[in-house]
C-alpha atoms as an extended CHARMM CRD file, in Angstrom:
* protein
*
       181  EXT
         1         1  MET       CA            -16.4430000000        1.2310000000       -4.2870000000  PROA      1               0.0000000000
         2         2  ASN       CA            -16.0400000000       -0.9670000000       -7.5290000000  PROA      2               0.0000000000
         3         3  LYS       CA            -13.6990000000       -0.3040000000      -10.0910000000  PROA      3               0.0000000000
         4         4  GLU       CA            -15.9290000000       -0.0040000000      -13.2530000000  PROA      4               0.0000000000
         5         5  ILE       CA            -18.1270000000        2.3810000000      -11.4930000000  PROA      5               0.0000000000
         6         6  PHE       CA            -14.8390000000        4.7710000000      -10.8100000000  PROA      6               0.0000000000
         7         7  PHE       CA            -13.7610000000        5.2670000000      -13.3720000000  PROA      7               0.0000000000
         8         8  LYS       CA            -17.0150000000        4.9880000000      -15.4150000000  PROA      8               0.0000000000
         9         9  TYR       CA            -17.8400000000        7.7790000000      -12.6500000000  PROA      9               0.0000000000
        10        10  PHE       CA            -14.3720000000        9.5900000000      -13.4600000000  PROA      10              0.0000000000
        11        11  PHE       CA            -14.5810000000        9.6030000000      -17.2840000000  PROA      11              0.0000000000
        12        12  ASN       CA            -17.9090000000       10.8010000000      -17.0660000000  PROA      12              0.0000000000
        13        13  GLN       CA            -16.9440000000       13.9850000000      -14.7300000000  PROA      13              0.0000000000
        14        14  ILE       CA            -14.7650000000       15.0810000000      -16.8750000000  PROA      14              0.0000000000
        15        15  GLY       CA            -16.1360000000       14.2730000000      -19.9470000000  PROA      15              0.0000000000
        16        16  GLU       CA            -15.1100000000       11.4140000000      -21.9160000000  PROA      16              0.0000000000
        17        17  ASP       CA            -16.6130000000        8.0950000000      -22.6980000000  PROA      17              0.0000000000
        18        18  PHE       CA            -15.7710000000        5.9300000000      -21.0160000000  PROA      18              0.0000000000
        19        19  GLU       CA            -16.4030000000        2.8770000000      -23.8480000000  PROA      19              0.0000000000
        20        20  ARG       CA            -14.0140000000        4.7450000000      -26.1410000000  PROA      20              0.0000000000
        21        21  GLU       CA            -11.3710000000        2.1810000000      -27.6110000000  PROA      21              0.0000000000
        22        22  GLY       CA             -8.1990000000        3.7650000000      -26.7690000000  PROA      22              0.0000000000
        23        23  LEU       CA             -9.6320000000        4.3910000000      -22.9380000000  PROA      23              0.0000000000
        24        24  LYS       CA            -10.5050000000        0.9630000000      -22.8850000000  PROA      24              0.0000000000
        25        25  ASP       CA             -7.3800000000       -0.8650000000      -20.5940000000  PROA      25              0.0000000000
        26        26  THR       CA             -6.3280000000        2.7660000000      -19.2490000000  PROA      26              0.0000000000
        27        27  PRO       CA             -8.0720000000        1.1830000000      -15.5430000000  PROA      27              0.0000000000
        28        28  ILE       CA             -6.1560000000       -1.0740000000      -15.3780000000  PROA      28              0.0000000000
        29        29  ARG       CA             -2.9480000000        0.8470000000      -16.4250000000  PROA      29              0.0000000000
        30        30  VAL       CA             -3.4140000000        3.6540000000      -14.0960000000  PROA      30              0.0000000000
        31        31  GLU       CA             -4.0900000000        0.4890000000      -11.2770000000  PROA      31              0.0000000000
        32        32  GLU       CA             -0.2160000000       -0.5440000000      -12.5330000000  PROA      32              0.0000000000
        33        33  SER       CA              0.7410000000        2.7350000000      -12.4050000000  PROA      33              0.0000000000
        34        34  TRP       CA             -0.9040000000        3.8030000000       -8.4130000000  PROA      34              0.0000000000
        35        35  ASN       CA              0.9960000000        0.6770000000       -6.9690000000  PROA      35              0.0000000000
        36        36  PHE       CA              4.3150000000        1.4710000000       -7.8050000000  PROA      36              0.0000000000
        37        37  LEU       CA              3.6030000000        5.6140000000       -7.4120000000  PROA      37              0.0000000000
        38        38  TYR       CA              2.2270000000        4.9490000000       -4.0300000000  PROA      38              0.0000000000
        39        39  SER       CA              4.3270000000        1.8680000000       -2.7420000000  PROA      39              0.0000000000
        40        40  GLY       CA              5.7470000000        3.5960000000       -0.7960000000  PROA      40              0.0000000000
        41        41  TYR       CA              2.8980000000        2.7420000000        2.0710000000  PROA      41              0.0000000000
        42        42  LYS       CA              3.7210000000       -0.8500000000        1.5920000000  PROA      42              0.0000000000
        43        43  GLN       CA              7.5920000000       -0.5330000000        3.0990000000  PROA      43              0.0000000000
        44        44  ASP       CA              8.8040000000        0.5250000000        6.5250000000  PROA      44              0.0000000000
        45        45  PRO       CA             10.4820000000        2.7450000000        6.1530000000  PROA      45              0.0000000000
        46        46  LYS       CA             13.4340000000        2.4160000000        9.3990000000  PROA      46              0.0000000000
        47        47  LYS       CA             14.3470000000       -0.6700000000        7.7330000000  PROA      47              0.0000000000
        48        48  ALA       CA             15.0750000000        0.8060000000        3.6230000000  PROA      48              0.0000000000
        49        49  LEU       CA             18.1450000000        1.9360000000        5.4060000000  PROA      49              0.0000000000
        50        50  GLY       CA             19.1210000000       -1.1820000000        5.2670000000  PROA      50              0.0000000000
        51        51  SER       CA             23.0610000000       -3.3610000000        6.5650000000  PROA      51              0.0000000000
        52        52  ILE       CA             24.9460000000       -0.4050000000        9.3110000000  PROA      52              0.0000000000
        53        53  PHE       CA             27.8070000000       -0.5850000000        9.9330000000  PROA      53              0.0000000000
        54        54  GLU       CA             29.3980000000        0.5100000000       12.7080000000  PROA      54              0.0000000000
        55        55  GLN       CA             32.8040000000       -0.8580000000       11.9920000000  PROA      55              0.0000000000
        56        56  GLY       CA             33.8570000000        2.2830000000        9.1430000000  PROA      56              0.0000000000
        57        57  ALA       CA             32.2180000000        4.7990000000       11.1700000000  PROA      57              0.0000000000
        58        58  CYS       CA             33.4710000000        8.0140000000       11.0900000000  PROA      58              0.0000000000
        59        59  ASP       CA             33.2930000000       11.7170000000       12.5270000000  PROA      59              0.0000000000
        60        60  GLU       CA             33.0300000000       12.5110000000        9.2950000000  PROA      60              0.0000000000
        61        61  MET       CA             31.0130000000       14.6700000000        7.2800000000  PROA      61              0.0000000000
        62        62  VAL       CA             28.9120000000       12.2680000000        4.6110000000  PROA      62              0.0000000000
        63        63  MET       CA             26.8740000000       13.8750000000        1.8750000000  PROA      63              0.0000000000
        64        64  LEU       CA             24.9220000000       12.3780000000       -1.0670000000  PROA      64              0.0000000000
        65        65  LYS       CA             23.5940000000       14.9670000000       -3.4490000000  PROA      65              0.0000000000
        66        66  ASN       CA             21.4610000000       15.5670000000       -5.8320000000  PROA      66              0.0000000000
        67        67  ILE       CA             18.9430000000       12.1520000000       -5.5330000000  PROA      67              0.0000000000
        68        68  GLU       CA             16.4850000000       13.0700000000       -8.2600000000  PROA      68              0.0000000000
        69        69  PHE       CA             12.4830000000       11.7730000000       -6.8490000000  PROA      69              0.0000000000
        70        70  TYR       CA              8.4420000000       12.0550000000       -7.5550000000  PROA      70              0.0000000000
        71        71  SER       CA              5.9460000000       12.3970000000       -5.1760000000  PROA      71              0.0000000000
        72        72  ILE       CA              2.5350000000       12.9200000000       -5.9220000000  PROA      72              0.0000000000
        73        73  CYS       CA              0.9990000000       16.6460000000       -4.1700000000  PROA      73              0.0000000000
        74        74  GLU       CA             -1.7290000000       15.1380000000       -1.3790000000  PROA      74              0.0000000000
        75        75  HSD       CA             -3.0710000000       18.5400000000       -1.9550000000  PROA      75              0.0000000000
        76        76  HSD       CA             -3.6720000000       18.2190000000       -5.5640000000  PROA      76              0.0000000000
        77        77  ILE       CA             -2.4600000000       14.5800000000       -6.7180000000  PROA      77              0.0000000000
        78        78  LEU       CA             -0.2990000000       15.8290000000       -9.1060000000  PROA      78              0.0000000000
        79        79  PRO       CA              3.4460000000       15.6340000000       -9.4600000000  PROA      79              0.0000000000
        80        80  PHE       CA              5.9120000000       17.5630000000       -7.4850000000  PROA      80              0.0000000000
        81        81  PHE       CA              9.5940000000       16.1590000000       -8.0340000000  PROA      81              0.0000000000
        82        82  GLY       CA             12.6790000000       17.0590000000       -8.1730000000  PROA      82              0.0000000000
        83        83  HSD       CA             16.6140000000       17.0080000000       -5.9640000000  PROA      83              0.0000000000
        84        84  ILE       CA             17.5390000000       15.8870000000       -2.2470000000  PROA      84              0.0000000000
        85        85  SER       CA             20.5700000000       16.3630000000       -0.6240000000  PROA      85              0.0000000000
        86        86  LEU       CA             21.3960000000       15.0180000000        2.8820000000  PROA      86              0.0000000000
        87        87  GLY       CA             24.4540000000       14.9480000000        4.9450000000  PROA      87              0.0000000000
        88        88  TYR       CA             24.7030000000       13.0820000000        8.1890000000  PROA      88              0.0000000000
        89        89  ILE       CA             27.5320000000       13.3580000000       11.0080000000  PROA      89              0.0000000000
        90        90  PRO       CA             27.6680000000        9.4760000000       12.4390000000  PROA      90              0.0000000000
        91        91  ASP       CA             28.8060000000        8.3200000000       15.8880000000  PROA      91              0.0000000000
        92        92  LYS       CA             29.1680000000        5.5600000000       15.7710000000  PROA      92              0.0000000000
        93        93  LYS       CA             26.3480000000        3.5710000000       12.8030000000  PROA      93              0.0000000000
        94        94  VAL       CA             26.9890000000        4.6990000000        9.1730000000  PROA      94              0.0000000000
        95        95  ALA       CA             23.9100000000        3.8510000000        6.7090000000  PROA      95              0.0000000000
        96        96  GLY       CA             24.5630000000        2.5610000000        3.2930000000  PROA      96              0.0000000000
        97        97  ILE       CA             24.6200000000        4.7560000000        0.5780000000  PROA      97              0.0000000000
        98        98  SER       CA             21.6630000000        3.1940000000       -1.6480000000  PROA      98              0.0000000000
        99        99  GLY       CA             19.7590000000        2.6130000000        2.0900000000  PROA      99              0.0000000000
       100       100  LEU       CA             19.7150000000        6.3340000000        2.3440000000  PROA      100             0.0000000000
       101       101  VAL       CA             18.1620000000        6.5040000000       -1.2410000000  PROA      101             0.0000000000
       102       102  LYS       CA             16.1930000000        3.8850000000       -0.5440000000  PROA      102             0.0000000000
       103       103  LEU       CA             15.0190000000        6.2810000000        2.8980000000  PROA      103             0.0000000000
       104       104  ILE       CA             13.8130000000        9.0210000000        0.4670000000  PROA      104             0.0000000000
       105       105  GLU       CA             12.1640000000        6.8310000000       -2.5440000000  PROA      105             0.0000000000
       106       106  ILE       CA              9.8770000000        5.2010000000        0.2570000000  PROA      106             0.0000000000
       107       107  TYR       CA              8.5490000000        8.9760000000        1.8140000000  PROA      107             0.0000000000
       108       108  SER       CA              8.1770000000       10.1470000000       -1.3990000000  PROA      108             0.0000000000
       109       109  ARG       CA              5.6660000000        7.0740000000       -2.4620000000  PROA      109             0.0000000000
       110       110  ARG       CA              3.4520000000        8.0550000000       -0.5250000000  PROA      110             0.0000000000
       111       111  LEU       CA              1.0300000000       11.4330000000       -1.1020000000  PROA      111             0.0000000000
       112       112  GLN       CA              2.3950000000       13.7980000000        0.6800000000  PROA      112             0.0000000000
       113       113  ILE       CA              4.0880000000       17.1630000000        0.7590000000  PROA      113             0.0000000000
       114       114  GLN       CA              7.5090000000       18.9790000000        0.2730000000  PROA      114             0.0000000000
       115       115  GLU       CA              7.9790000000       19.9150000000        3.7290000000  PROA      115             0.0000000000
       116       116  LYS       CA              6.5780000000       16.3660000000        5.3480000000  PROA      116             0.0000000000
       117       117  LEU       CA              8.9340000000       14.5210000000        3.2140000000  PROA      117             0.0000000000
       118       118  THR       CA             11.7550000000       16.2650000000        3.9570000000  PROA      118             0.0000000000
       119       119  THR       CA             11.1750000000       16.0850000000        7.8510000000  PROA      119             0.0000000000
       120       120  GLN       CA             10.3170000000       12.7810000000        7.3460000000  PROA      120             0.0000000000
       121       121  ILE       CA             14.1710000000       11.5380000000        5.7820000000  PROA      121             0.0000000000
       122       122  ALA       CA             16.1880000000       13.5280000000        8.7480000000  PROA      122             0.0000000000
       123       123  ASP       CA             13.8710000000       12.3120000000       11.9510000000  PROA      123             0.0000000000
       124       124  THR       CA             14.0020000000        8.6700000000       10.0900000000  PROA      124             0.0000000000
       125       125  ILE       CA             17.7540000000        9.4090000000       10.9700000000  PROA      125             0.0000000000
       126       126  MET       CA             18.0460000000       10.2060000000       13.6020000000  PROA      126             0.0000000000
       127       127  GLU       CA             16.4200000000        8.1920000000       15.2100000000  PROA      127             0.0000000000
       128       128  VAL       CA             17.9480000000        4.9280000000       13.8490000000  PROA      128             0.0000000000
       129       129  LEU       CA             21.2880000000        6.1330000000       13.1300000000  PROA      129             0.0000000000
       130       130  ALA       CA             21.0350000000        8.2610000000       15.9920000000  PROA      130             0.0000000000
       131       131  PRO       CA             24.6470000000       11.0120000000       14.4060000000  PROA      131             0.0000000000
       132       132  LYS       CA             26.0120000000       13.3910000000       15.4620000000  PROA      132             0.0000000000
       133       133  GLY       CA             23.1690000000       16.1040000000       13.2650000000  PROA      133             0.0000000000
       134       134  VAL       CA             21.7220000000       15.5810000000        9.7780000000  PROA      134             0.0000000000
       135       135  MET       CA             20.8800000000       18.0210000000        7.5190000000  PROA      135             0.0000000000
       136       136  VAL       CA             18.2770000000       17.0380000000        4.3010000000  PROA      136             0.0000000000
       137       137  VAL       CA             17.5120000000       19.7080000000        1.2250000000  PROA      137             0.0000000000
       138       138  CYS       CA             15.1200000000       19.7910000000       -1.2680000000  PROA      138             0.0000000000
       139       139  GLU       CA             14.4490000000       21.7350000000       -3.9180000000  PROA      139             0.0000000000
       140       140  ALA       CA             11.4090000000       20.4080000000       -6.2600000000  PROA      140             0.0000000000
       141       141  GLN       CA              9.3990000000       21.7820000000       -9.0850000000  PROA      141             0.0000000000
       142       142  HSD       CA              5.5360000000       21.8050000000       -8.2470000000  PROA      142             0.0000000000
       143       143  LEU       CA              3.0290000000       20.5460000000      -11.3770000000  PROA      143             0.0000000000
       144       144  CYS       CA              0.5400000000       22.0640000000       -8.4630000000  PROA      144             0.0000000000
       145       145  MET       CA              1.7110000000       25.5250000000       -9.5530000000  PROA      145             0.0000000000
       146       146  SER       CA              3.0190000000       24.8290000000      -12.7670000000  PROA      146             0.0000000000
       147       147  MET       CA             -0.9970000000       23.2740000000      -14.7720000000  PROA      147             0.0000000000
       148       148  ARG       CA             -3.1010000000       25.3250000000      -12.0920000000  PROA      148             0.0000000000
       149       149  GLY       CA             -3.9950000000       28.3790000000       -9.7560000000  PROA      149             0.0000000000
       150       150  VAL       CA             -0.6110000000       30.0850000000      -10.5250000000  PROA      150             0.0000000000
       151       151  GLN       CA              1.1870000000       29.1460000000      -13.9420000000  PROA      151             0.0000000000
       152       152  LYS       CA              4.0590000000       29.7850000000      -12.8430000000  PROA      152             0.0000000000
       153       153  GLN       CA              6.5180000000       27.4990000000      -14.6650000000  PROA      153             0.0000000000
       154       154  ASN       CA              9.5860000000       28.0120000000      -13.3040000000  PROA      154             0.0000000000
       155       155  ALA       CA              8.7670000000       28.2800000000       -9.3880000000  PROA      155             0.0000000000
       156       156  ARG       CA             10.6780000000       26.0500000000       -7.1830000000  PROA      156             0.0000000000
       157       157  ILE       CA             10.3660000000       25.1280000000       -3.7940000000  PROA      157             0.0000000000
       158       158  ASN       CA             13.6380000000       24.9410000000       -1.1050000000  PROA      158             0.0000000000
       159       159  THR       CA             12.8580000000       22.7010000000        2.1440000000  PROA      159             0.0000000000
       160       160  SER       CA             15.2000000000       21.9680000000        4.7760000000  PROA      160             0.0000000000
       161       161  ALA       CA             15.1800000000       19.9040000000        7.5110000000  PROA      161             0.0000000000
       162       162  ILE       CA             18.0240000000       20.4530000000       10.0430000000  PROA      162             0.0000000000
       163       163  ARG       CA             19.0050000000       17.8730000000       13.2530000000  PROA      163             0.0000000000
       164       164  GLY       CA             22.1790000000       18.1310000000       15.9230000000  PROA      164             0.0000000000
       165       165  LEU       CA             25.3860000000       19.5220000000       14.8330000000  PROA      165             0.0000000000
       166       166  PHE       CA             24.1960000000       21.0400000000       11.8490000000  PROA      166             0.0000000000
       167       167  LYS       CA             21.8810000000       23.1550000000       14.0240000000  PROA      167             0.0000000000
       168       168  SER       CA             23.8280000000       24.1650000000       17.3870000000  PROA      168             0.0000000000
       169       169  ASP       CA             27.2200000000       24.4550000000       14.6480000000  PROA      169             0.0000000000
       170       170  PRO       CA             26.7880000000       26.9840000000       12.0500000000  PROA      170             0.0000000000
       171       171  LYS       CA             29.8480000000       25.9340000000       10.9320000000  PROA      171             0.0000000000
       172       172  THR       CA             28.9580000000       21.9000000000       10.5990000000  PROA      172             0.0000000000
       173       173  ARG       CA             25.6360000000       23.7400000000        8.8360000000  PROA      173             0.0000000000
       174       174  SER       CA             28.3870000000       26.1210000000        5.9700000000  PROA      174             0.0000000000
       175       175  GLU       CA             30.9500000000       22.4170000000        5.3540000000  PROA      175             0.0000000000
       176       176  PHE       CA             27.2700000000       21.6040000000        4.1500000000  PROA      176             0.0000000000
       177       177  MET       CA             26.3150000000       24.3210000000        1.8910000000  PROA      177             0.0000000000
       178       178  GLN       CA             29.5020000000       24.2340000000        0.6840000000  PROA      178             0.0000000000
       179       179  LEU       CA             29.4420000000       21.2390000000       -0.4390000000  PROA      179             0.0000000000
       180       180  LEU       CA             25.9940000000       21.5950000000       -1.5960000000  PROA      180             0.0000000000
       181       181  LYS       CA             26.5320000000       24.0030000000       -4.4320000000  PROA      181             0.0000000000
């Protein structure tokens, strides 16, 4: 579909005048916004972790807390946003800290549901780093719940993905949860 036809259809559907001065450059701005918001499709999550190091690998927990993210709900095309915390116990490899943040950015810059976002991050870390375990916790506010539907402004959704030692060893999971507080 031609972009101009698409935007004319959209503005007509919501009762707006496509020719109105304030909307003149809106299609261009929306396209630029989409290129940014959905840039995760153009990136390989497995390469996001960047440099992986064997030297300095330990068998103690590595944890990143409260990494903010913004994503778009695949059901309503409305934003959801919040914080992700993750921890992993290296085996023979560690990733640079910024690589872990880039991984979150790649998956969050796609049409997404929170449950899938959380598991994709954990599964990629498991696949690329082969750690002894990983745990990812995500807390988010969904504008599809705040702006429409049930209209609950303060509702937050929490999801987690637990792999390896975090699943099999309650002490490891408990340590992560204590550090998360």
